C-alpha positions in Angstrom: 0.0 0.0 0.0 2.8 2.3 0.9 4.6 1.5 -2.3 1.5 2.4 -4.3 1.2 5.7 -2.5 4.9 6.5 -3.0 4.5 5.6 -6.7 1.5 7.9 -7.0 3.3 10.7 -5.2 6.3 10.3 -7.5 4.2 10.2 -10.6 2.2 13.3 -9.6 5.4 15.2 -8.8 6.9 14.2 -12.2 3.7 15.2 -13.9 3.9 18.7 -12.3 7.5 19.0 -13.4 6.6 18.1 -17.0 3.7 20.5 -17.1 5.9 23.2 -15.5 8.6 22.6 -18.2 6.0 22.7 -20.9 4.6 26.0 -19.6 8.0 27.5 -19.5 8.8 26.3 -23.0 5.5 27.7 -24.3 6.3 31.0 -22.6 9.7 31.2 -24.4 8.0 30.4 -27.7 5.4 33.1 -27.2 8.2 35.7 -26.7 10.3 34.6 -29.6 7.9 35.2 -32.5 7.9 39.0 -32.0 11.6 39.1 -32.5 11.5 36.5 -35.2 8.7 38.3 -37.1 10.4 41.6 -36.8 13.6 40.2 -38.2 11.7 38.3 -40.9 9.7 41.4 -41.9 13.0 43.3 -42.2 14.4 40.5 -44.3 11.4 40.4 -46.5 11.5 44.2 -46.8 15.1 44.1 -47.9 14.4 41.3 -50.3 11.5 43.2 -51.8 13.6 46.3 -52.3 16.4 44.2 -53.9 13.9 42.4 -56.2 12.3 45.8 -57.2 15.7 47.2 -58.1 16.5 44.2 -60.2 13.1 44.2 -61.9 13.4 47.9 -62.6 16.8 47.5 -64.3 15.5 44.5 -66.3 12.4 46.5 -67.3 14.5 49.4 -68.6 16.8 47.0 -70.5 13.9 45.2 -72.1 12.2 48.5 -73.0 15.3 49.8 -74.6 15.6 46.6 -76.6 11.9 46.3 -77.5 11.6 49.8 -78.9 14.0 49.5 -81.8 13.2 45.8 -82.3 9.5 46.5 -82.6 10.1 49.0 -85.3 12.5 46.6 -87.1 10.0 43.7 -87.0 7.2 45.9 -88.2 9.3 46.9 -91.2 10.1 43.2 -91.8 6.4 42.4 -91.8 5.7 45.2 -94.3 3.7 47.1 -91.7 4.0 50.7 -90.5 6.7 51.0 -87.7 4.2 52.3 -85.2 2.5 49.0 -85.3 5.6 47.3 -83.9 6.0 49.9 -81.1 2.3 49.6 -80.1 2.5 45.8 -80.1 5.5 45.9 -77.8 3.8 48.2 -75.4 0.5 46.4 -75.2 2.2 43.0 -74.9 4.4 44.2 -72.1 1.4 45.6 -70.2 -1.0 42.7 -70.6 1.3 39.6 -70.7 2.1 39.6 -67.0 -1.6 39.4 -66.1 -2.0 36.1 -67.9 1.4 34.5 -68.0 2.2 31.7 -65.6 5.9 32.0 -66.0 8.4 34.8 -65.4 10.5 33.9 -68.5 8.5 34.8 -71.6 8.7 38.4 -72.9 5.9 38.7 -75.3 6.0 41.0 -78.4 6.8 40.9 -82.1 9.5 38.5 -83.2 11.5 37.9 -86.4 9.7 34.6 -87.1 6.2 36.0 -86.8 7.1 39.1 -88.8 8.5 36.9 -91.5 5.3 34.8 -91.6 3.2 37.9 -92.0 5.4 39.3 -94.6 5.6 36.1 -96.7 1.8 35.6 -96.5 0.8 39.1 -97.6 3.5 39.2 -100.2 1.4 36.9 -102.4 -1.5 39.4 -102.2 -2.1 41.6 -105.3 -2.2 44.5 -102.9 0.5 44.0 -100.1 -0.8 47.2 -98.4 -3.8 45.2 -97.3 -1.7 43.7 -94.5 -2.1 46.9 -92.4 -5.9 46.8 -92.6 -6.1 43.1 -92.0 -3.9 42.9 -88.9 -6.5 43.8 -86.3 -8.6 40.8 -87.4 -5.6 38.5 -87.6 -4.4 39.4 -84.1 -7.9 38.8 -82.7 -8.1 35.4 -84.4 -4.7 34.4 -83.1 -5.7 35.5 -79.6 -8.9 33.4 -79.7 -7.0 30.4 -81.0 -4.4 30.6 -78.3 -7.0 30.9 -75.5 -8.8 27.9 -76.9 -5.6 25.9 -77.1 -4.8 26.8 -73.5 -8.3 25.8 -72.3 -8.1 22.4 -74.0 -4.4 21.8 -73.0 -3.3 21.6 -76.6 0.1 23.1 -75.9 1.5 19.7 -75.1 1.5 18.9 -78.8 4.4 21.4 -79.3 6.9 19.0 -77.8 6.6 16.8 -80.8 8.0 19.5 -83.1 11.6 18.7 -84.1 14.2 21.3 -83.2 15.7 21.0 -86.7 12.4 22.2 -88.1 12.5 25.4 -85.9 16.2 26.1 -86.8 15.5 25.6 -90.5 12.5 27.9 -90.4 14.3 30.7 -88.5 17.4 30.4 -90.8 15.2 30.7 -93.9 13.4 33.6 -92.4 16.7 35.4 -91.6 17.9 35.0 -95.2 14.6 36.4 -96.7 14.7 39.2 -94.2 18.3 40.2 -95.1 17.4 40.0 -98.9 14.3 42.1 -98.4 16.0 44.8 -96.3 19.1 45.0 -98.3 17.4 47.3 -100.8 16.6 49.8 -98.0 20.3 49.9 -97.1 21.2 50.7 -100.7 18.4 53.2 -101.0 16.6 51.3 -103.8 12.9 51.3 -104.2 11.9 47.7 -103.3 8.5 47.8 -105.0 9.8 46.4 -108.2 11.6 43.4 -106.7 10.3 39.8 -106.7 8.6 37.8 -104.0 11.1 34.9 -103.3 14.6 35.0 -101.9 16.3 34.5 -105.2 14.2 37.0 -107.2 14.6 39.6 -104.5 18.3 39.1 -104.3 18.9 39.0 -108.1 16.6 42.0 -108.6 18.5 44.1 -105.9 21.9 43.2 -107.3 20.9 44.0 -110.8 19.9 47.5 -109.7 22.9 48.1 -107.5 24.0 51.0 -109.7 20.9 52.9 -108.6 22.2 52.9 -105.0 22.0 56.1 -103.0 25.2 57.1 -101.3 23.5 58.7 -98.3 21.5 55.6 -97.5 24.5 53.3 -98.0 26.7 55.5 -95.8 24.2 55.6 -93.0 23.4 51.9 -93.2 27.0 50.7 -93.2 27.9 53.3 -90.5 25.1 52.1 -88.3 26.1 48.5 -88.7 29.8 49.3 -87.9 28.8 51.4 -84.9 26.5 48.6 -83.6 29.2 45.9 -84.1 31.9 47.9 -82.3 29.5 48.8 -79.5 28.4 45.2 -79.1 32.0 43.9 -78.9 33.2 46.6 -76.5 30.3 47.4 -74.2 28.0 44.3 -74.0 26.2 45.6 -70.9 24.8 48.7 -72.8 21.5 48.6 -74.8 23.3 48.5 -78.2 20.1 48.5 -80.3 18.7 51.6 -78.7 22.0 53.5 -78.7 22.6 52.6 -82.4 19.1 53.7 -83.4 19.5 57.0 -81.5 22.9 57.8 -82.9 21.8 57.0 -86.5 18.7 59.1 -86.1 20.7 62.1 -84.8 23.1 61.8 -87.7 20.2 61.7 -90.2 18.5 64.6 -88.4 21.5 67.0 -88.4 22.7 66.0 -91.9 19.3 65.5 -93.5 19.9 67.9 -96.3 23.3 66.5 -97.1 22.3 62.8 -97.0 18.8 63.3 -98.6 17.4 60.1 -97.0 13.7 59.5 -96.9 12.3 58.7 -93.5 9.5 56.2 -92.7 7.1 59.1 -92.5 7.9 59.9 -96.1 7.7 56.3 -97.3 4.7 55.1 -95.5 2.8 58.4 -95.4 2.7 58.6 -91.6 -0.4 57.3 -90.0 -1.8 57.0 -86.5 -0.4 54.9 -83.7 -3.4 52.5 -83.7 -4.6 50.6 -86.8 -7.9 51.0 -88.4 -10.4 48.6 -86.8 -13.1 49.2 -89.4 -12.5 45.6 -90.8 -14.2 44.2 -87.7 -17.4 46.0 -88.6 -17.4 45.3 -92.3 -20.1 43.4 -94.1 -17.8 40.7 -95.4 -16.3 39.9 -92.0 -17.0 36.2 -92.2 -15.5 35.9 -95.6 -12.4 37.7 -94.4 -12.2 35.4 -91.4 -12.2 32.4 -93.7 -9.6 34.0 -95.9 -7.2 34.8 -93.0 -7.7 31.5 -91.1 -4.5 30.0 -92.6 -2.2 32.8 -91.4 -4.0 32.9 -88.0 -3.5 29.2 -87.4 0.1 29.5 -88.5 0.9 32.5 -86.2 -0.9 30.9 -83.2 1.2 27.7 -83.6 4.4 29.7 -84.1 3.8 31.9 -81.1 3.2 29.0 -78.8 6.2 27.2 -80.2 8.5 30.2 -79.7 7.3 30.8 -76.1 7.9 27.1 -75.3 11.3 27.0 -76.8 12.6 30.2 -75.2 11.1 29.4 -71.8 12.7 25.9 -71.8 16.0 27.4 -72.8 16.0 30.0 -70.0 14.8 27.5 -67.4 17.7 25.1 -68.4 20.2 28.0 -67.8 18.8 29.0 -64.4 18.0 25.6 -63.1 14.4 26.4 -62.2 11.5 24.0 -62.8 
């Protein structure tokens, strides 16, 4: 009986000790979070400021790159240059609201510009590209949203890398041939529609070259190449464009080079949306369905390839 009482006494004392230790431990834990939270909040604040600074620098670099590239890709596509600038701005504002990754930077690209150029090049009136683009862009957006809803993006993984490289290489050759006439100052309206006809037609008229255009074109290329080799951290596209524009502005009378405003007749920033209200809208949709499907597939393919390439470099999943 005594042994049982002593056991109960020992057990009760031990229980009290355990409970007392637990209360002390809880007391220490209740005092730690204030200090921990304060240090954590300070750490989060510093981290947010650091990320904001990095994002700001990245945003400036992308903007300085997107501005001249947007104009260049619009020219490649045979569109007014303000279309490329507007496309870059709208894509940069709206893409983060719908993108599930931090890697894609949406906007015009050389591959999509080449597809638009080659498609409307077969039209009797190539200037119809500018009036048709609002409908084409809307159709591409609807196709991409539909493909995302039905998880059709997984089909892109079955496209061979060699197909992409071949397409981009062919696009680059046709872009060079098509833009070479602008460097020489030759009117490209009389050239052919394929790579060989454009190249042969330009070479056969090389005697008509304008010295001012050739000087400014080669000078801009040399300046860009030197700047790219010596100062890689600088926005070489934007600086080259600015310097060339200043040279043309101050020596306009001496060089006698036509600007895009002279060649394209100016125009507003936004395109004409009257095609969306026209009576033959459904006929136009059927006519442009081919280029819309092609652009939608190419856009999804480019985003997938670029994102996977960047992810492989950073090690993220």
